[in-house]
N, C-alpha and C positions, 0 to 999 in steps of 0.2 A: 831901653827896649818891652816890652811885655816880655809876661814869665809864662804865657797861653802862644808856644812856638809853632804849636797845630791843631786839633780838637774835633769830632765827629757833629755834629747838631745834628739834634731828633729831627725829621718834621711832623708835627700836629694833622693826628691821622685829620680827613676830611667830617666828621661827623662827631669830632671831638672836640669839646663846649670846652671853649677856653681853658686847655691845654697847654697847661706848665710848656713850657722850655725845656730840652734836653740837654744841655751838652756838657763830651764823650773827654777830656781829655789826653791826645796820644803820649808817649813814653818813648824817647831819646830812646833807649835801651830794650824795650821788654814788648813783644806785638800781644795784642787788645783780640779776647777772641770774642764772635757776632754770636749767638743763639738762643732757647730755649731753658739750655742747661743752667743750670746755677750756679758751674762753680765759673761757666765767662763770664768774664772783667765787665761784659755788655747785656748781663741776663733779661729776657725778653717773656715775657708773660702767657705763660702756653695757652688759655687761650683766645686770647685777644690777639695773638701771634701761630694759627695753627698749622698755614704752610714753611714757618719758618725754625729749618733745620732743630736740634739740638745742639750743632753743631753747627754753626752755614757757613766762616766766614772770619776769616781773621786779618788786622792793617797788622806789619808788620812793619819797625826800622830797617832802614839800610844802611849800611854800619859803612859800609865802604864807601860811601856817595859823598863828595868834594862838599858837601852843605846837605843837612839834614833833610830826607828827602825817606815815606811811608813808601809801601803794597800792599792791593787790597789780596788775596787769594781766599779763594772757593774752595772749600774743606768735603766738596764731593756733596754737597745738601741735591737735592732732592730736585727742589723748585728753580736753583741757578738764580746768582746774584747779577747783575745789569750796575752797568757802570752807564751813564749818560744816557737808558734805553741802548743798551746795545750784554748783548749775554758777554758773560767776560771767561773766559778760556783759560785755565789756570790764573796766576797774576799776573797783575797791570799796577803797575804807576801810578803816584793820582798827585793832580795835582787842585787849588784850591778853585774849589767850585763844585768838582763831581759832583755828583749823586746819583746815591749808594741805592739798590732796592733789595731785597731781599725774598725775592719773586718779583714775576711780574705783577702783584698789586699788593706790597706788600710792600713792611712797614721802610721807612725811606729817610737814610741818613746823604749831609749835605758836612765835603771836606772839606772847614777851612784852614786856607796858616797864611795868615799874615805875615812871618817871617818870610815861606817859599812865596806867595805875592811881590814883597821889596822886592825879591832877590828876582823876580823872574824881569822886572818894570826895571833893578841896574841893566838886565843882559838887555834886554831890547833896546834900554836909551842907549848904548854900547854895539850895538848893530847896525840904528839906525846910522851912524858916522861911515859903517864901513861897504868894502867892499869886494863881493868876491865872484866868484870864478864862475855857478850854480847861477846870482847873481845881473852878469854880466851874458848866461847863456843859460838858463832860464830849463831848455829841453834834455839837458845832461839832468838832469837834478830834478823830474816830474816821473821818472820810470813809473810806476804801475799805474800812477794814478791820469797817466793818458789815456787810459781807456775802462780803470773805471768811472775817475771819472771824469772825461772832458767827450766825453764823444767822438771816441776818435776811430771808433767802428762802423756810426753811421755817415760821419766824414767820410768815410774812404770809400763807402761801398756809393757815397753823391759821387766822387768823383768819379768810379766807374762807370756810373750807368750818363753822368754829360757825355765823357766822350763819346761812351754808346749810344748814346744822338745824334752828337756829330754825327760820330762816323753811316750812319744811319738814315742821315738828311739822302732824302732822294727815293728813299723803299719807303712807303707809308704804313707798311704791313710791320716790317720790323721799326718802326716808328712808331706805335703805338702799342706795340709787339714790348718795347723795352720798358716808354712812359707807362705803362698802366703795371710793368712791375713793378718799380718804383713808386706810386702813389700808392696802392695796396700790400708793398712793404714797409711803408714811411709811415701808413694806416696803421696796419695791426702793432710795428714797435711803440707804436700808442698806449696802446694797450698790451703791449709785452706788459710796458712797466706802471701800467696800473699794476697790475697784477705786484710783479716785482715777485716772484716766484719762476724761477732757472727750468729752464725745461733744452732737451736738445733740442737743437736746432733742423735736425736731418729730423725727428719725431714732428717734425712740423710738417715742414716742406710735404714730409711723405699722405702728412692729410688729406693737406693742400691735395694732393696729386690724386689722392683713391679718390676726391672729390668728383677731382675732374673725369678718373675714365667710368668713375660710375653711369655720368651723365652720356659718355660716349656706348656705353656697355645698352646690351639689349636690355640691361632690368633696365633705366630709366625707359622702355618702349611697357614695359611690363607698370612702372606708376604710374604711367599716364593713362592706360588704359583700372586698373582700379582705381583713383581717384580724379578722372571728370569722366569716363566715360557708364561705372557702374554706380559711385557716388555722387554727389550729384554738385563735382563742380567743371563743368564744364565752360572754358571758357568761351566771351560772348563774342560774334565774328562783327571783322568790319561790315562797320554799319547797325547796328545790332541797335535799339533804346532800349532799354536797362535801368530801369527806377535805382536807387545805395543800398537796400535795406538786403533784393535778390542778388546784387551783383554781387556786397559784402560775404552773403555764402556761397556765395560760390567762387569769390574769394582763399576762403578758409579752409574748402576742401580742395581743390586746385593747385590753391599757395601755398597753403598756410600746414595742410597738414601734411600735401606730398613735399613739398622741399626742405624740410624739415627734418622729416622723419627721413628723407634722403640723404645731406648731408650728416643725421645724426649719425651713420651706421659705419664710419672712419673714427669716432668715439669710442661706440661700444664695441669695434671690435680690437680698440685700443684696449679696456678693461677687459676683453673676457683675454687675448693675447699677455697683459703682465698675469695676470693666477697662472696662466702659464709656466712662467719664469725668473728663475730667480736675479737674487741682487745683485751687481749694482742696475741690471736690466730692469728686473721687478722696478723700481722705483721709476725708468727713469721712459719707459718706455708704456706704464702704466696708469690710469686713471683711480686713484687713492684718496680727491678730495676735491672739492669743488673749483681749485682753482685748476686744475690739470684738466677737466673740462672746458673750463671757457678758452683758459688757450688751446686745445686743441678744436674747441668748438666756433673759433675765432681764422685758427687756419686752414677749418676745413669750409665758411664760407669766404676767402678768400681765394679758393680754387676754386668754389661756384659763381662769383662774381665776374673771378677774369675767364674764367672762359663763354657766361654769359653774353657778359657784354663786347667781351670780342671776337666772339665765333656768331651770334643775329645779331644781336643790339647795332654796334656800330658796322658792321659793313648794309645792313642794311641800310641804316642811317645812309651812311657812304654813296649805296642805287640811287638813293631815290631823292639828295642835295649834295650831295661832292663831297668831296675831302676834308673840308673842313667844320661841313654836317659832324659830322663822327666823331673828329677831333672832340669835338663844341661835348658831346656826352658821350665820351668816355670818360673826361678828365671828372667831373658831376658825380658819376653813376660810380665811380673806383673810388675818390673821395668820401662819396658818401653810405657805403660802405658800412663805414661806423656807427651807421645811424641805421642802417638797417639790417645789411644778409647778414655781419659784424654781429647788431644789435639783437637778432634773434637768435642765429647758431648758439651764441658766449651765451643768453641766456638762457635756452636750453640746456647750454652743457654748466650749465651751477648746477640741476638740478638731474647729473646725469653724474655728477658727481657727486654732490648730496647723496644718492643712493650707493652708492659706495660706503663713504663711513657711514650711511643709518642704515644698514641690508634688509632690516626687521619690517621698516619703515619704504622697502624700493620703489613698487608698484606703484603706491599715494606717490612718492615723489615725484614719479617716471610721468603720473599720466595729469600730473598739475602741468611738473612744465611744457609737455608736449604744446597741452591743448592753450594752454598762455603764451608766448611765443607761436604759438601758432596763426592764435586770435592781433596778436599783434604786427607779424609779416600780411595777412588778412585787409586789417585796416590799416594800412601803409597804403596798399595794391591798391584798397576801393575807394582810398579819399584824399588818391589821386584825378578823379573824377568829376572828385564835387567841389573842389578849390587850391591852389597855393596855398594858401593859409593855413590849412584847416591838413593838406602834406609837411609842414612846417612842424607842424604842430604836434602831429604823432612821427618827426624822427624827432625832437627833443622827448617825445616822452618815450617811444622807443631806447633812447641813447642815457634816457635815466633809470631807466631799466637794466641797462648794461650795465652804468655806474653801478650802482645799486650791490647787484649781484655780486661784481666784482667785492666789493669794500666790507658786503659780511660772509663774505668764500677766505675772504683775508681774518679773515676777527675767526673766522671756523677754523680757520687753516692747524693742525697741530704741528707745523713745523714752522708757524709765524712771526718766531725769533729770530727765523733768518734771509722770508721777507726783507727785500732788500730797497723797495718802495713806502713803506713802515720804519726807515730811516732813512727815509730822504731828509728833513723836519734836519736830526740832527747828524748827521753828515759837516764835515766841517771843509 
């Protein structure tokens, strides 16, 4: 049997040329501290590893276990200790192959134990031939994993909506409403999972409802007066011939600037309201980072799309070509909102959240976000009059802008270590 029952292997830095591999053997009786302090058993150079605390973490043997085991504990370090890309809270038992990082971009170590690996293999071989109650009835052992990893809640929602649609058969208005709500919820859930930040469902629902309420209020008349009568955003009437560039300019003012400002009002309201509240309501309601803005912006787009589709476009299609035409229009309009209204409003929401993160550059950030989102919106509206291929290209472009904003927002997030989207690859 080898004398090396467990050790830490330091991973060479990416920019280090032919750096020798360092291995630190662990004792079954004495803990090993890691840090910049010279008294640590694994002492790191201060100049090379300035983000590491003087006493950063400790690897401790567990004397009361049946076979040799070690745990790692964070010693209240400034930048945290990460195990397999997940921030360590307190202590955690180490398994052979675990990757330890001192800070997000700090020095890395691999915990290796040939003895533990052999014992795990022996235990697996013994377990392979055994039969347990939880193997026969898996639901008895899954517990919280059902809701956290198995998409239980989306499954429950799907069943509820399916049953509701069966009940609504024969009532086209109710059926269309239920179908539109389900499709928009599924589209939004996709964006929510990409963002990876928890936001209370009732905040998202209120944001969507606030946007729908604005569309039904006299405020819409004022928006139309300013952007479509005073500014050059008048929509072309039926039969009017107009070339692409003048049409694009009208869409920029009459659709892009007008509708994106309208949909941003609930986001700006949540930002202002958050400043007046105290925690935990302050963080739940307010807009403090780009991810908050994207989530609320996409929720606002859902409210806008639902009311516009069900209140205007579907009734018009049903009146002109029948029930089937209305249903055929509803499905692509709702699903297409990921590359349409959600894309523009989520993209603008990114800039609103960024302005909260960088208040000294607020007006510059908001200006760039507002006009770029309005330009994407106008390009989508105008391209549909040219060709279907151009419309598809603009849709892909809009979705790419939104996803790029989400990825950048995750990187900028002050709470990125708690982002569940960035940890999907490390979950088992």
